[in-house]
N, C-alpha and C positions, 0 to 999 in steps of 0.2 A: 846058518846062511845069513848073509847080510843083504839088507835091502837099503840101498843108498838112495836118499831123496836129495836130488841135486837140482840146481837152477840159479839163475841171476838173482841178485838181491830184489826185494819187493815183488816177487811173483807169488807170494802166498804160501810158501812151503811150510813154514811153522804154524801158520794158521790152520792149513788143511790138515796137517798132523794132529793138531789140538783137537779139531772138530771130529777127526776119525776115532778119537779115544783109544788109540793104539800107543802103548808105551814105547817111547822113542828116546834115543840117546843123542844129545848134542854136545860135542867137546866145547868146553868153555875157553875158546881161543882168546877172546878179548881180555878175559881175566888174566890168563897166563901171559899174554902179550904184555900187559901192564906189570904184573908182578916180576916177570923176568927181564923188564926193561928192554924189550926187543924194539927194533926199528923197522920201518916199512920197507926200505930198499936194501936191507942188509940180507945177504945170502944165508946167513945164519938163521934168520927167522923162517925162511923156506925149509931149511933142513930140520929145524924143530918141528915144523907142521908136517913135513913128509914123514918123519920118524914115527910120529903117531900113527899115520896111515899104514906104514910098513908093518908095525907090530900088530895092528888091528887085523890086517889081511892075512899075516902069517898065522895068527891064532885061529882065524877063520878056516884057512886053507888046511891046517893041521888038525882040524875037527876039535878044538878046544871050546869053540862056540857051537853049542849043541841045539840051540833054539834060533828061530828067526830074530834078528836084531835090526830094528829099524834105526838108520843114522841120518840124522838132520845135518846134511852136508858131509862130504867125504872127499876122496882123492881127486875128483875133477875140480872141486872148489879150491883145494890146495894148490893145484897146478894153474888154474885160471888167476887166482890172486897172486901166485908167484910171478906169472907173466906181467900182470897188471901193475904191480908195484916194483917191477924191475929187478926182482930177486933172482929170477931165472929167465933165459931167452926162451921163446916158443920152441926152438929146436931142442933145448934141454928139456923142457916139459914133455915133449913128444917122446923123446928118448926114455925119459923116466916112466911114461905110460906104457911104452912098448916093453920096458924091463919088467913092470908089473905083470903084463900079460904073459911074457915068456917065462916068468918064474912061477906061474899058476896062482898068482895072487887075486885073480878074479874068479877063481873057482868058488862055486857056490855063492855067487854074488849076482844080484840083480840091481839095475839102476832105473830109477823112476825120475825122469827129467820134467820138471815143471816149468811151464812158460806161460806167458800171459802178461797183459798190461794192467796194472792196478790202477782203477780210476780215482782212487784216493791217494793223496800224499801221506806218507807215514811220518815225515819229519826225519831228522837225522838221529840214527840209533847208535852209530859209532864212528869212529875215526875214518872209516872207509866210504862213507856215504857221499863224498864229493867225486867219486869215481865215475867214469863213463859207463852207463848201463849198456849202451850200444856196443861198446867195445867188449864188455863182459859177455854179452850174448854171443857175439861173434867168436870169442875165444872158446866158449862152451861148445859151440857148433863145430869148431875146427878139431877140438879134442874128441868130441863125439865121433867125428868122422874118422879120426886116427884109430880110436878104440874099435869102431866097427870094421876097420880094415885088419887090425890086429887079431880081433876075435869076432868074426862074423856071426857066431852062434850065441854070444853074450846076449842075454835078455836086456834090452833097453826099451823102456815103455815111455812114450811122450804123453804128458797129460797137459791139455790146454785148460788152464784155470780162467774161467770167465768171471770170478769174483761175485758169484751168486750162490744161493743156497743149494741150488742144483748141483753146482760144481763140487761143493762140499759133500753132498750126498754121493755123487758119482765117484769121488776120489775115494770115500769110505768103501764103496763097493769094489773099486779096483784093488784096494788092500785087502779086503776079505777074500777076493778072488785069488789072490796071490798066497794066501795062507796055506 
């Protein structure tokens, strides 16, 4: 089973996962982006990113993944950033999401969507930190709406990160409850 931890930049996804002490996988996209000399608005960059998602979800659907696997950023992130960086249009992203749904690639998948406003500035972590967080949040919401329309029974949990110790504990309990 895949547990996708999704959400806009600086909502505390990675921090909450670290605090939960649950083994998590995060694809090193910035590393490969640099090594492969990809560029922001190149459709090939989107194809590279979505190929990883297709393979991961195929492995999961076909039961090659036998345990729960927590993923820090997944298919929604690939689609949101594809649109934000003009690699694909929103219509193309929605069609790709529906294709995933129609091919059963969300079988045995759960999405935990983290949202919240971090009271602390984290500083620039990567080349994408100059992008609009408001636009990013709106794109996530639009894709979550599309996904709900495509698969009304897909489990999508929204978690409001208040950036407190209580939020960390609450998130840990949420993950324990989903085990």
